[in-house]
C-alpha positions as CSV (number, residue, x, y, z in Angstrom):
1,M,8.5,-3.2,39.8
2,K,9.8,-1.9,36.5
3,M,6.3,-1.5,35.1
4,A,5.3,0.5,38.2
5,W,8.2,2.9,37.8
6,K,7.7,3.3,34.0
7,E,4.0,4.2,34.5
8,M,4.9,6.7,37.2
9,K,7.4,8.4,34.9
10,K,4.9,8.4,32.1
11,N,2.1,9.9,34.2
12,K,4.1,12.2,36.5
13,V,1.5,14.9,36.8
14,R,-1.2,12.4,37.8
15,F,0.8,10.8,40.6
16,L,2.1,14.2,41.7
17,I,-1.4,15.4,42.2
18,L,-2.2,12.3,44.4
19,G,1.0,12.7,46.3
20,S,0.2,16.4,47.0
21,I,-3.2,15.5,48.3
22,V,-1.8,12.8,50.6
23,F,0.8,15.2,51.8
24,L,-1.7,17.9,52.6
25,V,-4.2,15.5,54.3
26,S,-1.4,13.9,56.4
27,L,0.1,17.2,57.3
28,L,-3.3,18.5,58.5
29,T,-3.8,15.3,60.5
30,F,-0.4,15.6,62.2
31,M,-1.0,19.3,63.0
32,I,-4.5,18.6,64.5
33,S,-3.1,15.7,66.4
34,G,-0.4,17.9,67.8
35,L,-3.0,20.5,68.7
36,A,-5.1,17.8,70.4
37,N,-2.2,16.6,72.5
38,G,-1.2,20.2,73.3
39,L,-4.6,21.1,74.5
40,S,-4.8,17.9,76.5
41,Q,-1.6,18.9,78.3
42,D,-2.8,22.4,78.7
43,N,-6.1,21.1,80.1
44,A,-4.9,18.3,82.4
45,A,-1.1,18.3,82.9
46,L,-1.7,18.3,86.6
47,I,-3.4,14.9,86.4
48,K,-1.5,13.4,83.5
49,K,1.9,13.8,85.1
50,L,0.8,11.8,88.2
51,P,2.1,8.2,88.2
52,E,-0.2,5.3,87.4
53,G,-2.7,4.8,90.2
54,K,-6.3,5.3,91.2
55,I,-8.2,8.5,91.9
56,Y,-11.2,8.3,94.3
57,M,-14.1,10.6,94.7
58,T,-17.4,10.2,96.6
59,K,-20.2,8.3,94.7
60,E,-22.7,11.0,95.7
61,A,-20.7,13.5,93.6
62,D,-21.9,11.7,90.4
63,Q,-18.5,11.9,88.7
64,T,-18.2,15.6,89.3
65,Y,-14.9,16.2,91.2
66,N,-15.8,19.6,92.6
67,L,-18.9,18.2,94.3
68,S,-16.9,15.5,96.0
69,S,-16.3,15.8,99.7
70,I,-14.4,12.9,101.4
71,D,-15.1,12.3,105.1
72,K,-12.1,13.2,107.2
73,N,-12.2,9.9,109.2
74,L,-12.3,7.8,106.0
75,Q,-9.5,9.9,104.6
76,E,-7.2,9.4,107.6
77,S,-7.9,5.7,107.6
78,I,-6.9,5.3,103.9
79,L,-3.8,7.5,104.3
80,T,-2.7,5.5,107.3
81,K,-3.0,2.2,105.3
82,H,-1.4,3.7,102.2
83,P,1.5,6.0,103.3
84,H,2.2,7.0,99.6
85,A,-1.4,8.1,99.0
86,S,-2.5,11.7,99.2
87,A,-5.7,13.7,99.4
88,F,-6.1,16.8,97.3
89,S,-8.5,19.4,96.1
90,I,-8.8,21.6,93.0
91,Q,-10.8,24.8,92.7
92,M,-10.7,27.5,90.0
93,G,-10.1,31.0,91.2
94,F,-8.1,34.3,90.7
95,L,-4.9,35.8,92.1
96,N,-4.2,39.6,92.0
97,D,-0.7,40.5,91.0
98,F,1.3,43.6,92.2
99,N,-0.4,45.7,89.5
100,G,-3.9,44.6,90.6
101,K,-4.4,42.5,87.5
102,Q,-6.4,39.3,88.0
103,R,-4.7,36.0,87.0
104,S,-7.0,33.0,86.5
105,V,-5.5,30.0,88.3
106,A,-6.4,26.5,89.5
107,F,-5.8,26.4,93.2
108,V,-4.5,23.0,94.4
109,T,-3.8,21.9,97.9
110,S,-3.0,18.5,99.3
111,T,-1.9,16.5,102.3
112,D,1.9,16.0,102.7
113,S,3.0,14.2,99.6
114,K,5.8,14.0,97.0
115,L,3.2,14.0,94.3
116,F,2.1,17.6,94.9
117,K,4.0,20.7,95.9
118,N,3.6,21.5,99.6
119,V,4.0,25.0,100.9
120,T,3.6,26.7,104.3
121,R,0.8,29.1,105.0
122,G,1.1,32.4,103.2
123,E,3.2,30.9,100.3
124,V,2.3,29.8,96.8
125,I,4.1,27.9,94.0
126,L,2.9,28.7,90.5
127,D,3.1,27.1,87.1
128,R,6.0,28.5,85.0
129,S,3.7,30.2,82.5
130,L,2.9,32.9,85.1
131,E,6.6,33.7,85.4
132,E,6.6,34.4,81.7
133,S,3.7,36.8,82.4
134,G,5.9,38.9,84.6
135,I,5.4,37.4,88.1
136,K,8.7,36.7,89.9
137,I,9.8,34.8,93.0
138,G,9.2,36.9,96.1
139,D,6.3,38.8,94.6
140,T,3.2,39.2,96.8
141,L,-0.2,38.1,95.4
142,T,-3.6,38.5,96.9
143,N,-7.0,36.9,96.7
144,N,-10.3,38.6,97.5
145,Q,-11.4,35.6,99.6
146,L,-8.2,35.5,101.6
147,N,-7.4,37.9,104.4
148,G,-3.6,37.5,104.2
149,K,-1.2,37.6,101.2
150,L,0.5,34.9,99.2
151,K,4.3,35.1,98.6
152,V,5.6,33.4,95.5
153,K,8.0,30.7,96.6
154,G,8.8,29.2,93.2
155,F,7.6,27.8,89.9
156,V,7.0,24.4,88.4
157,E,6.9,23.1,84.8
158,E,3.8,21.9,83.0
159,S,1.4,22.1,85.8
160,K,-2.0,23.2,84.4
161,F,-5.6,22.3,84.9
162,S,-8.6,23.4,82.8
163,H,-6.3,25.6,80.7
164,A,-5.3,27.6,83.8
165,P,-1.9,27.6,85.5
166,V,-1.9,25.7,88.8
167,A,-1.3,27.6,92.1
168,Y,-0.2,25.3,95.0
169,I,-1.3,26.7,98.3
170,N,-1.4,25.6,101.9
171,M,-4.4,23.7,103.1
172,K,-5.3,26.3,105.7
173,D,-5.3,29.0,103.1
174,Y,-7.5,26.9,100.8
175,Q,-9.9,26.2,103.6
176,E,-10.2,29.9,104.4
177,M,-10.8,30.8,100.8
178,Y,-13.4,28.2,100.0
179,R,-14.9,27.6,103.5
180,V,-14.4,23.9,103.3
181,H,-12.6,21.4,105.5
182,D,-12.9,18.1,103.6
183,M,-10.8,17.2,100.6
184,Q,-12.3,16.4,97.2
185,L,-10.1,13.6,96.0
186,L,-7.8,10.8,97.0
187,F,-5.0,9.4,94.9
188,I,-3.4,6.0,95.6
189,P,-0.3,5.4,93.3
190,G,0.5,1.9,92.0
191,E,-0.8,-0.5,89.4
192,G,-2.1,-3.2,91.8
193,P,-5.7,-4.4,91.9
194,K,-8.4,-1.8,92.3
195,Q,-9.4,-1.3,95.9
196,E,-12.9,-0.5,97.1
197,F,-13.8,1.9,99.9
198,A,-17.3,2.5,101.2
199,G,-18.9,5.5,99.6
200,L,-16.0,6.1,97.2
201,Q,-15.8,5.5,93.4
202,S,-12.4,4.8,91.8
203,F,-11.1,6.0,88.4
204,S,-7.9,5.5,86.5
205,K,-6.2,8.8,85.3
206,N,-7.8,8.6,81.9
207,E,-11.2,7.7,83.3
208,F,-11.0,10.7,85.7
209,L,-10.2,13.0,82.8
210,Q,-13.2,11.8,81.0
211,T,-15.4,13.0,83.9
212,I,-14.3,16.6,83.1
213,S,-16.8,17.7,80.6
214,S,-14.6,20.4,78.9
215,Y,-11.7,17.9,78.5
216,K,-14.0,15.1,77.1
217,A,-15.8,17.4,74.6
218,E,-12.5,19.0,73.4
219,Q,-10.6,15.8,72.9
220,M,-13.6,14.0,71.3
221,S,-14.1,16.7,68.7
222,L,-10.4,16.8,67.7
223,N,-10.1,13.1,67.6
224,M,-13.1,12.8,65.4
225,I,-11.5,15.2,62.9
226,I,-8.3,13.2,63.0
227,W,-9.9,9.9,62.1
228,F,-12.2,11.6,59.6
229,L,-9.1,12.8,57.8
230,V,-7.6,9.3,57.9
231,A,-10.8,7.9,56.4
232,I,-10.7,10.6,53.7
233,S,-7.1,9.5,52.7
234,G,-8.3,5.9,52.3
235,M,-11.1,7.1,50.0
236,L,-8.7,9.2,48.0
237,F,-6.5,6.2,47.3
238,A,-9.5,4.0,46.4
239,I,-11.0,6.6,44.0
240,F,-7.6,7.5,42.4
241,F,-6.6,3.9,41.7
242,Y,-10.1,2.9,40.6
243,M,-10.2,5.6,38.0
244,M,-6.7,4.6,36.8
245,N,-7.6,1.0,36.6
246,V,-10.8,1.8,34.6
247,Q,-8.6,3.6,32.1
248,K,-6.2,0.7,31.8
249,I,-8.7,-2.1,31.4
250,G,-7.4,-2.7,27.8
251,L,-3.8,-2.7,29.0
252,Y,-4.5,-5.2,31.7
253,G,-6.2,-7.4,29.2
254,I,-3.1,-7.4,26.9
255,L,-0.8,-8.0,29.9
256,K,-2.9,-11.0,31.1
257,A,-3.0,-12.3,27.5
258,I,0.8,-12.4,27.3
259,G,1.0,-14.2,30.7
260,V,1.3,-11.5,33.3
261,K,-0.2,-12.8,36.5
262,T,-2.9,-10.9,38.4
263,M,-0.7,-10.7,41.5
264,T,2.0,-9.0,39.5
265,L,-0.5,-6.3,38.6
266,F,-1.4,-5.9,42.2
267,Q,2.2,-5.6,43.2
268,M,2.7,-2.9,40.6
269,M,-0.2,-0.9,42.1
270,W,1.0,-1.5,45.7
271,T,4.5,-0.3,44.7
272,Q,3.1,2.9,43.4
273,M,0.9,3.4,46.5
274,L,3.8,2.7,48.8
275,F,6.2,5.1,47.1
276,I,3.6,8.0,47.0
277,T,2.5,7.4,50.6
278,V,6.0,7.1,52.2
279,L,7.3,10.1,50.4
280,A,4.3,12.3,51.2
281,I,4.1,11.2,54.8
282,S,7.8,11.6,55.4
283,I,7.7,15.2,54.2
284,S,4.7,16.1,56.3
285,A,6.1,14.3,59.3
286,V,9.4,16.3,59.1
287,I,7.5,19.6,58.7
288,S,5.2,18.8,61.7
289,Q,8.2,17.9,63.9
290,V,10.0,21.1,62.9
291,F,6.8,23.1,63.9
292,N,6.7,21.1,67.1
293,M,10.2,22.4,68.0
294,A,9.7,25.9,66.7
295,A,6.1,26.6,67.8
296,P,5.7,29.7,70.1
297,K,5.3,28.9,73.8
298,G,1.8,30.3,73.8
299,V,0.7,27.7,71.2
300,P,-0.6,24.5,72.8
301,F,1.1,22.1,70.4
302,H,2.7,18.8,71.4
303,L,3.4,16.1,68.9
304,T,5.6,13.2,70.0
305,L,7.6,10.9,67.6
306,E,5.5,8.0,68.8
307,T,2.2,9.7,67.8
308,T,3.8,10.6,64.4
309,G,4.9,7.1,63.8
310,L,1.6,5.6,64.8
311,L,-0.4,7.9,62.5
312,S,2.1,7.2,59.7
313,L,1.5,3.5,60.0
314,V,-2.3,4.1,60.0
315,F,-2.0,6.1,56.8
316,L,0.1,3.3,55.2
317,L,-2.5,0.7,56.2
318,I,-5.4,2.8,55.0
319,G,-3.6,3.5,51.7
320,F,-3.0,-0.2,51.2
321,I,-6.6,-1.1,51.9
322,G,-7.9,1.7,49.6
323,A,-5.6,0.7,46.8
324,T,-6.4,-3.0,47.2
325,F,-10.1,-2.4,47.3
326,S,-10.0,-0.4,44.1
327,G,-7.9,-3.2,42.4
328,I,-10.6,-5.9,42.8
329,Q,-11.6,-5.1,39.2
330,I,-8.1,-6.2,38.0
331,K,-8.9,-9.7,39.1
332,K,-12.1,-9.7,37.2
333,V,-10.6,-8.6,33.9
334,E,-10.9,-11.1,31.1
335,P,-8.1,-10.7,28.5
336,L,-10.3,-11.0,25.3
337,Q,-13.1,-8.9,26.7
338,A,-10.7,-6.1,27.9
339,I,-8.9,-6.1,24.5
340,Q,-12.2,-5.7,22.7
341,Q,-12.9,-2.6,24.7
342,G,-9.8,-0.9,23.4
343,E,-6.4,-0.2,24.8
344,V,-5.9,3.2,26.5
């Protein structure tokens, strides 16, 4: 321990450079992770806030929800057996506000259920983001495919789909707008065994989200960047400590000659790695959490403490592996041979 501290004091600039790099890489990773989670919420909050359960669509839809059309008789049979279940449909569209400006929304309608907002015909409940855009309770909105008008009844929090605010409308209004009578999806809450129904395919919430091409591509790209940055941090540790160990071959030889054990040298290296990593990650975690609280509402950023903690543990593990891998040469050092190479 003392040797580790003495070396760090002696080579402050060298360790400061490594710490700065780890800080920047970890901060970038936290920020991208927050962006990935924020975009996930912005893209699929409607589905993610549902309780655990199974979502069903027709097999013929080939995992494309807007091509699914559930037979009415089958729907009624399932809803009768499962009173807490609900059938719902989602369709992208537009609403015209009082100024004639078009607002992109995701229209959602459902059977009577506590899981979705139910409204009477001619009413609409909107995601809170539209209130921030100037729409108020009592405003009258129109749609080019609907003969009547929609009166804003209220707003809900975090209810978005495909990066568009959700607009809950009555089933009759939905049918008039899209000229359909069958619902697209069925949701049965509960964590019991998966139930099979003729002609229907079941999905967990996460599995259903993976069928949405935009969601899958977006999250896959961001997650690849995150893990690529984590891998880079491990390589940085391995390269840094490898170069340091090469420069100290002679010193290691002398220490081994006077009886210092190989494990003690590894512990010295691990202590240095742990100090640098914990300090750098702590600073970057604090900054990312401050940004999480202070980020403008229009920025899709959401970084939980659980995600921050998990990524921090991953960084520590990767740092340990990288430093240990680079220290294999310490074990191979022969005292006499190392001393003959010259002390650095």
